[in-house]
SEKOLKOL-15486 format. One line per field, with one value per residue (C-alpha): residue in three letters; x, y, z. Coordinates in nm, 2 decimals. Layout:
r: c(ALA ...)
east: c(X ...)
north: c(Y ...)
up: c(Z ...)
This chain:
r: c(MET LYS LYS ARG ILE LEU VAL ILE THR ALA ILE PRO ALA ILE VAL LEU LEU LEU VAL LEU PHE LEU GLY GLY ILE TYR SER ALA LYS ALA SER ASP ALA GLY LEU ASN ILE SER ASP GLY VAL LEU SER ALA TYR THR GLY ASN GLU THR SER VAL ASN ILE PRO PRO GLY VAL LYS THR ILE GLY ALA GLU ALA PHE CYS GLY ASN SER THR LEU GLU SER VAL THR ILE PRO GLU GLY VAL THR THR ILE GLY TYR ALA ALA PHE LYS ASP CYS SER ALA LEU LYS THR VAL LYS ILE PRO ASP SER VAL THR LYS ILE GLU ASP SER ALA PHE TRP GLY CYS SER SER LEU SER TYR VAL SER ILE GLY LYS GLY LEU TYR ASP LEU GLY SER GLY THR PHE SER ASP CYS ASP SER LEU MET ASN ILE ALA LEU ASP LYS GLY ASN ILE ASN PHE LYS CYS SER ASP SER GLY LEU PHE ASN SER ASP GLN THR VAL MET TYR GLN TYR PHE ALA GLY SER ARG LYS MET THR TYR THR ILE PRO SER THR VAL SER GLU ILE LYS ARG TYR SER PHE TRP GLY CYS ASP ASN LEU LYS GLU LEU ILE VAL PRO GLY MET PRO GLU ILE GLY ASP TYR ALA VAL ALA SER CYS ASP SER LEU GLU ASN LEU VAL PHE GLN THR PRO THR THR LYS LEU ASN MET GLY ALA ALA LYS ASP CYS LYS ASN LEU LYS GLN VAL THR LEU PRO LEU SER LEU SER ASN ILE HIS GLU THR ALA PHE ASP GLY CYS PRO ASP THR LEU TYR PHE ASN CYS PRO ASP MET SER SER ALA ALA ALA TYR ALA SER GLU LYS GLY TYR VAL CYS GLY ASP PHE ASN THR TYR ASP SER SER LEU LEU VAL ASN VAL PRO GLU GLU LYS THR SER ASP ASN GLY THR GLY THR LEU LEU THR SER ASP GLY ASP GLY SER ASP GLU GLY SER ALA ASP LEU THR ALA GLY ASN ASP ASN ASP SER SER GLY ASN GLY LEU TYR THR PHE THR ASN ASP ASP VAL ASP GLY GLU LEU LEU GLY SER SER GLU ILE VAL SER ASP ARG ALA TYR VAL ILE MET SER SER ASP MET GLU VAL ALA ASP GLY SER LYS LEU PRO ALA VAL ASP PRO ASN GLU THR ALA ASP TYR SER HIS TYR LEU ASP GLN THR LEU THR SER TYR SER ILE PRO SER GLY ILE THR GLU ILE GLY ALA PHE ALA PHE ALA ARG THR ARG LEU THR GLU ILE SER ILE PRO ASP GLY VAL THR GLU ILE GLY LYS GLY ALA PHE TYR HIS CYS ASP SER LEU SER ASN VAL SER ILE PRO ASN SER VAL LYS LYS VAL GLY GLU LYS ALA PHE ALA TYR THR PRO TRP TYR GLN ALA TRP GLU ASN ASP PRO ASN ALA GLY ASP PHE LEU VAL ILE GLY ASP GLY VAL LEU ILE GLY TYR LYS GLY THR GLU GLU SER PRO GLU LEU PRO ASP ASP VAL LYS VAL VAL ALA ASP GLY VAL PHE ALA ASN GLU)
east: c(17.29 17.04 17.26 17.56 17.36 17.26 17.62 17.74 17.47 17.53 17.89 17.81 17.57 17.84 18.09 17.84 17.77 18.14 18.19 17.91 18.04 18.39 18.25 18.06 18.39 18.57 18.29 18.29 18.67 18.65 18.37 18.56 18.86 18.64 18.66 18.33 18.37 18.11 18.16 18.53 18.47 18.61 18.36 18.45 18.69 18.56 18.84 19.11 19.42 19.75 19.82 19.57 19.62 19.35 19.26 19.30 18.99 18.94 18.94 18.84 18.91 18.60 18.55 18.63 18.68 18.94 18.88 18.95 19.10 19.34 19.50 19.60 19.98 20.03 19.82 19.90 19.73 19.74 19.81 19.47 19.34 19.29 19.13 19.18 18.87 18.81 18.94 19.00 19.26 19.20 19.30 19.45 19.68 19.88 19.94 20.32 20.38 20.19 20.30 20.08 20.11 20.15 19.78 19.66 19.58 19.37 19.39 19.11 19.10 19.22 19.30 19.57 19.49 19.60 19.79 20.02 20.25 20.29 20.66 20.70 20.50 20.59 20.39 20.40 20.43 20.06 19.93 19.81 19.51 19.59 19.34 19.39 19.52 19.60 19.89 19.80 19.87 20.09 20.35 20.59 20.61 20.93 20.92 20.77 20.94 20.82 20.87 21.12 20.87 20.60 20.61 20.32 20.47 20.79 20.92 21.16 21.28 21.00 20.72 20.51 20.46 20.35 20.62 20.72 20.68 20.41 20.15 20.23 20.01 20.17 20.44 20.53 20.44 20.72 20.98 21.22 21.27 21.19 21.19 21.08 21.06 20.82 20.99 20.94 20.81 20.49 20.18 19.92 19.91 19.64 19.40 19.54 19.90 20.06 19.79 19.94 20.31 20.39 20.77 20.76 20.82 20.86 20.71 20.78 20.51 20.60 20.36 20.07 19.71 19.55 19.62 19.39 19.14 19.31 19.65 19.85 19.60 19.66 20.04 20.08 20.44 20.43 20.54 20.62 20.42 20.52 20.31 20.50 20.39 20.18 19.96 19.60 19.37 19.36 19.08 18.87 19.07 19.40 19.60 19.33 19.42 19.79 19.77 20.13 20.15 20.33 20.36 20.21 20.36 20.11 20.19 20.02 19.90 19.67 19.31 19.09 19.11 18.85 18.67 18.80 19.15 19.31 19.04 19.19 19.51 19.63 19.47 19.83 19.91 20.10 20.02 20.33 20.17 20.16 19.93 19.72 19.66 19.36 19.55 19.58 19.20 19.14 19.37 19.20 18.85 18.96 19.14 19.49 19.80 19.92 20.25 20.48 20.80 20.93 20.94 21.02 21.39 21.42 21.80 21.74 21.59 21.81 21.70 21.74 21.89 21.63 21.64 21.60 21.41 21.38 21.74 22.06 22.24 22.44 22.19 22.02 21.65 21.56 21.25 21.03 20.82 20.47 20.57 20.81 21.14 21.40 21.43 21.63 21.76 21.74 22.06 22.00 22.34 22.33 22.27 22.14 21.79 21.74 21.60 21.53 21.17 21.07 20.88 21.14 21.37 21.24 21.38 21.49 21.66 21.94 21.94 22.26 22.49 22.75 22.69 22.80 22.65 22.53 22.49 22.55 22.41 22.34 22.21 21.87 21.70 21.92 21.84 22.05 21.91 22.07 22.03 22.04 22.04 21.77 22.01 22.12 22.00 21.83 21.80 21.57 21.78 21.53 21.62 21.49 21.22 21.36 21.29 21.15 21.44 21.22 21.06 21.14 20.91 20.63 20.76 21.12 21.28 20.98 21.08 21.45 21.59 21.95 21.87 21.99 22.08 21.98 22.05 21.76 21.92 21.86 21.61 21.36 21.01 20.81 20.86 20.63 20.39 20.56 20.89 21.09 20.83 20.96 21.32 21.58 21.64 21.76 21.73 21.62 21.68 21.42 21.58 21.43 21.22 21.03 20.66 20.48 20.54 20.33 20.10 20.29 20.63 20.81 20.55 20.68 21.04 21.09 21.43 21.36 21.40 21.54 21.34 21.40 21.12 21.16 20.89 20.85 20.64 20.27 20.11 20.16 19.98 19.80 20.03 20.34 20.53 20.31 20.49 20.82 21.00 21.00 20.62 20.57 20.80 20.55 20.26 20.41 20.55 20.31 20.47 20.42 20.11 19.80 19.87 20.17 20.22 20.51 20.63 20.42 20.13 20.05 19.87 19.97 19.87 19.62 19.63 19.37 19.03 18.81 18.51 18.55 18.91 19.00 19.29 19.60 19.64 19.94 19.75 19.69 19.63 19.50 19.65 19.42 19.34 19.44 19.09 19.00 18.98 18.82)
north: c(4.73 4.88 5.19 4.98 4.82 5.15 5.27 4.96 4.97 5.34 5.29 5.13 5.41 5.67 5.48 5.46 5.84 5.91 5.70 5.87 6.21 6.13 5.98 6.30 6.50 6.26 6.29 6.66 6.68 6.45 6.66 6.98 6.85 6.78 6.40 6.22 5.88 5.62 5.25 5.26 5.40 5.74 5.84 6.20 6.48 6.83 7.03 7.24 7.15 7.08 6.79 6.54 6.27 6.00 5.89 5.54 5.32 5.38 5.06 5.18 5.50 5.51 5.56 5.92 6.03 6.29 6.30 6.64 6.80 7.07 7.17 6.83 6.78 6.49 6.23 6.00 5.67 5.48 5.12 4.94 5.08 4.77 4.92 5.23 5.26 5.35 5.69 5.77 6.03 6.08 6.42 6.54 6.77 6.90 6.56 6.49 6.20 5.89 5.61 5.30 5.09 4.71 4.67 4.79 4.47 4.63 4.94 4.97 5.11 5.47 5.53 5.79 5.86 6.21 6.31 6.53 6.63 6.29 6.20 5.97 5.66 5.38 5.05 4.81 4.44 4.35 4.47 4.18 4.32 4.61 4.77 4.91 5.26 5.31 5.55 5.65 6.00 6.07 6.26 6.33 5.97 5.79 5.49 5.34 5.23 4.87 4.70 4.42 4.19 4.23 3.91 4.00 4.29 4.41 4.75 4.74 4.96 5.23 4.98 4.80 4.43 4.12 3.93 3.71 4.00 3.83 4.11 4.48 4.70 5.04 5.23 5.53 5.84 6.04 5.82 6.02 5.73 5.81 5.45 5.15 4.78 4.59 4.28 3.97 3.79 4.00 3.83 4.08 4.46 4.60 4.87 5.22 5.10 5.37 5.63 5.98 5.87 6.18 6.14 5.82 5.84 5.47 5.17 4.80 4.56 4.18 3.93 3.85 3.72 4.07 4.43 4.57 4.85 5.19 5.03 5.27 5.55 5.92 5.91 6.26 6.22 5.86 5.84 5.47 5.18 4.82 4.51 4.19 3.83 3.65 3.94 3.85 4.12 4.50 4.59 4.90 5.23 5.04 5.33 5.59 5.96 5.92 6.24 6.24 5.87 5.83 5.46 5.14 4.80 4.51 4.14 3.89 3.71 4.00 3.90 4.12 4.50 4.69 4.96 5.23 5.10 5.40 5.67 6.02 5.92 6.13 6.06 6.03 5.73 5.47 5.10 4.88 4.53 4.24 4.31 4.00 4.06 4.17 4.48 4.58 4.53 4.74 5.02 5.01 5.04 5.33 5.51 5.48 5.44 5.08 4.91 4.63 4.82 5.03 5.41 5.52 5.58 5.52 5.57 5.94 5.88 5.96 5.90 6.17 6.02 5.98 6.15 5.86 6.05 5.73 5.63 5.83 5.59 5.42 5.16 5.39 5.46 5.81 5.83 6.13 6.28 6.42 6.74 6.57 6.65 6.38 6.27 5.95 5.68 5.30 5.12 4.87 4.71 4.33 4.17 4.48 4.41 4.73 5.06 5.38 5.39 5.08 4.95 4.71 4.74 4.87 4.75 4.98 4.81 4.99 4.82 4.98 4.70 4.50 4.13 3.83 3.77 3.42 3.23 3.42 3.74 3.88 4.21 4.19 4.50 4.74 4.55 4.30 3.96 3.72 3.35 3.12 2.75 2.55 2.41 2.75 2.84 3.17 3.38 3.16 2.85 2.70 2.62 2.77 2.57 2.33 2.40 2.11 2.00 1.86 2.18 2.54 2.74 2.97 3.32 3.21 3.43 3.64 3.99 3.92 4.13 4.01 3.65 3.58 3.22 2.94 2.57 2.38 2.12 1.76 1.59 1.88 1.75 2.07 2.43 2.66 2.93 3.23 3.09 3.26 3.51 3.84 3.75 3.80 3.43 3.37 2.99 2.71 2.34 2.17 1.85 1.50 1.42 1.74 1.65 1.98 2.34 2.59 2.87 3.15 2.98 3.16 3.43 3.73 3.62 3.85 3.71 3.34 3.20 2.86 2.61 2.24 2.03 1.66 1.39 1.36 1.67 1.57 1.90 2.26 2.56 2.84 3.08 2.91 3.03 3.32 3.62 3.45 3.46 3.08 3.07 3.36 3.20 2.91 3.15 3.34 3.04 2.96 2.62 2.52 2.32 2.47 2.27 2.31 1.99 1.95 1.69 1.38 1.49 1.83 2.07 2.43 2.63 2.64 2.90 2.75 2.90 2.59 2.60 2.24 2.14 1.78 1.72 1.53 1.17 1.24 1.49 1.35 1.67 2.01 2.29 2.56 2.85 2.69 2.76 3.05 3.29 3.06)
up: c(8.23 7.99 7.95 7.86 7.58 7.45 7.44 7.26 7.00 6.94 6.84 6.49 6.42 6.49 6.27 5.99 6.02 6.01 5.70 5.52 5.63 5.50 5.19 5.13 5.17 4.93 4.67 4.71 4.66 4.35 4.22 4.29 4.10 3.80 3.85 3.82 4.00 4.08 4.18 4.09 3.74 3.65 3.39 3.31 3.39 3.35 3.51 3.35 3.56 3.39 3.62 3.76 4.02 3.99 4.35 4.49 4.45 4.08 3.89 3.54 3.35 3.14 2.77 2.66 3.02 2.94 2.56 2.40 2.71 2.59 2.92 3.08 3.06 3.29 3.47 3.76 3.73 4.06 4.12 4.13 3.79 3.57 3.25 3.04 2.83 2.46 2.37 2.73 2.66 2.29 2.15 2.48 2.28 2.58 2.75 2.77 3.00 3.11 3.34 3.32 3.64 3.67 3.76 3.42 3.22 2.94 2.72 2.47 2.12 2.06 2.43 2.35 1.99 1.87 2.19 1.98 2.27 2.42 2.43 2.73 2.80 3.04 3.05 3.34 3.35 3.38 3.03 2.81 2.62 2.39 2.14 1.80 1.74 2.10 2.03 1.67 1.55 1.85 1.65 1.94 2.05 1.93 2.17 2.48 2.80 2.85 3.19 3.16 3.34 3.06 2.87 2.63 2.43 2.27 2.17 1.88 1.60 1.63 1.67 1.94 1.88 2.06 2.23 1.93 1.68 1.47 1.54 1.50 1.71 1.65 1.46 1.65 1.46 1.61 1.45 1.23 0.99 0.62 0.51 0.71 0.65 0.87 1.02 0.81 1.12 1.12 0.99 1.11 1.12 1.35 1.24 1.23 1.30 1.08 1.10 1.10 1.05 0.86 0.85 0.65 0.28 0.20 0.37 0.28 0.40 0.41 0.27 0.51 0.47 0.49 0.57 0.85 0.82 0.78 0.87 0.65 0.63 0.66 0.62 0.47 0.34 0.22 -0.14 -0.20 -0.06 -0.13 -0.04 -0.09 -0.17 -0.04 0.07 -0.05 0.09 0.15 0.39 0.41 0.38 0.40 0.25 0.25 0.24 0.17 -0.02 -0.15 -0.25 -0.58 -0.63 -0.48 -0.56 -0.54 -0.59 -0.80 -0.49 -0.41 -0.49 -0.28 -0.27 -0.08 -0.28 -0.04 0.00 -0.18 -0.14 -0.10 -0.27 -0.57 -0.91 -1.05 -0.82 -1.02 -0.96 -1.01 -1.06 -1.31 -1.60 -1.54 -1.17 -0.96 -0.87 -1.24 -1.28 -0.98 -1.10 -1.44 -1.28 -1.07 -1.35 -1.21 -1.43 -1.42 -1.52 -1.43 -1.37 -1.07 -1.12 -0.77 -0.67 -0.30 -0.30 -0.25 0.09 0.39 0.74 1.01 1.33 1.59 1.92 2.17 2.44 2.65 2.62 2.66 2.42 2.70 2.80 3.06 3.05 3.16 3.39 3.41 3.69 3.64 3.47 3.23 3.41 3.46 3.82 3.79 3.57 3.56 3.48 3.20 3.21 3.20 3.54 3.72 3.84 4.04 3.93 4.11 4.01 4.19 3.89 3.76 3.46 3.13 2.80 2.52 2.23 2.04 1.70 1.58 1.68 1.49 1.45 1.26 0.92 0.89 0.56 0.23 0.09 -0.25 -0.39 -0.57 -0.71 -0.50 -0.18 0.02 0.09 0.34 0.26 0.56 0.55 0.74 0.99 1.13 1.47 1.53 1.84 2.04 1.97 1.72 1.36 1.04 0.87 0.61 0.25 0.04 -0.16 -0.43 -0.54 -0.65 -0.43 -0.55 -0.64 -0.54 -0.82 -0.91 -1.05 -1.00 -1.28 -1.21 -1.31 -1.66 -1.63 -1.39 -1.35 -1.19 -0.96 -1.04 -0.81 -0.84 -0.92 -0.91 -1.03 -0.82 -0.94 -1.09 -0.97 -1.25 -1.38 -1.51 -1.48 -1.76 -1.83 -2.18 -2.17 -1.94 -1.94 -1.71 -1.58 -1.62 -1.32 -1.30 -1.31 -1.26 -1.38 -1.19 -1.30 -1.47 -1.38 -1.67 -1.74 -1.91 -1.92 -2.21 -2.31 -2.28 -2.63 -2.56 -2.35 -2.30 -2.14 -2.05 -2.10 -1.73 -1.71 -1.66 -1.54 -1.65 -1.50 -1.68 -1.88 -1.76 -2.07 -2.18 -2.33 -2.37 -2.71 -2.70 -2.69 -2.93 -3.18 -3.20 -3.22 -3.51 -3.70 -3.99 -4.04 -3.67 -3.59 -3.42 -3.10 -2.87 -2.68 -2.43 -2.18 -2.14 -2.37 -2.20 -2.43 -2.34 -2.65 -2.94 -3.21 -3.45 -3.54 -3.53 -3.29 -3.20 -3.26 -3.26 -3.02 -3.14 -3.03 -2.81 -2.59 -2.24 -2.04 -2.14 -1.93 -1.78 -2.00 -2.34 -2.49 -2.26 -2.55 -2.80)
């Protein structure tokens, strides 16, 4: 009886010794391969193999684990890995292919930064947390194969976005486009989004609250950069080291430019911006040439057709094995939910499709604009937001050099800020019922000599009619009074010399800036 007890109790000890022995063998093999693994974290790779298979059991690829490796061409990341850490594969100059499995939910900042040979990346359905600059300066990467089941991100037109295209994470540096317009849906550009995009010569950025740190930095071929209204802030190094930048267009809405926003740009950089703007003040302080007219001719830019390495042009995604060779394809035709990779369908959108033009269109400053009414449905079945019928929106016709005449509809009660500024209007009749004319509404309308203003106007913003022939005619007329009063007793101008002028009896409101220079 005692012998049986000894045998039974000895079995767990034998198993434990076997586990420790095998664990030692595994650790030795991992160490021999140059993989340092502890508690599910791959902290470093010190080998020089061209292909590495990360073993099962690894949960995290640690920060800078493969950073700077110059021999690694492909890496197999097993199912079970959940996190790819900061700069994990940064500057792996020979790395060509990466397949990120469904289990990966988080990729941290700069994970694949500077992988100059990286041309194929597939991302599984589990990713929902993506850092900044993940694929920055990867100048062979034109697109990413994104699993159809991933509901958090979208690859479209050379960019990686969140699912509703309000956040832009990355513009692929391998894109052959010479000119690119960021989708108007985008309201945030992540840091380093365009870093190292050396094929771009022109970039149009839609209006958004602010431009992230180094978002458009180090674009060596960029010549023309346009920020649109209502952009208000350029963060640190926003366009730093764009060494061939010739012109930057900055809107009046821009009020905050970081000291380093254009560091490393040419001294000859031309600032195209309003002369009373914060951008003009910044340009003057930095010694840049500044003006309010466009000098860059983008019509000479011709895009080179892109080689779609992840799509053969027929709706089929090419998959690659570890060494980059094609081993199969996933049919992307409608209704086919099978693919040979076993990872689900990937989406690759071809944007070169014909479609029906909704609404009306017009050409403004060599660009086409499509005007859609608020009751038209868009792709997701929702309707465009309605425009307030009682106002002419801020900046609605700003800088439209084709506008020589305009009839403000009856029923309008408000004319927005800079609504008609810098247009070629020759005359304007403001209809009865308008109560407010916004700041700079007709600012620098250099041909506007005839203006009719009704008594319904009770409020006028600063410099609403400044630098118009109509306003200058009053300023230069020696027989005109020192006070210019319009509408329902709104004082918009004073040209006298008295230190304490006595206002006329009919003045009810003094517009901002009337006595600013007194």
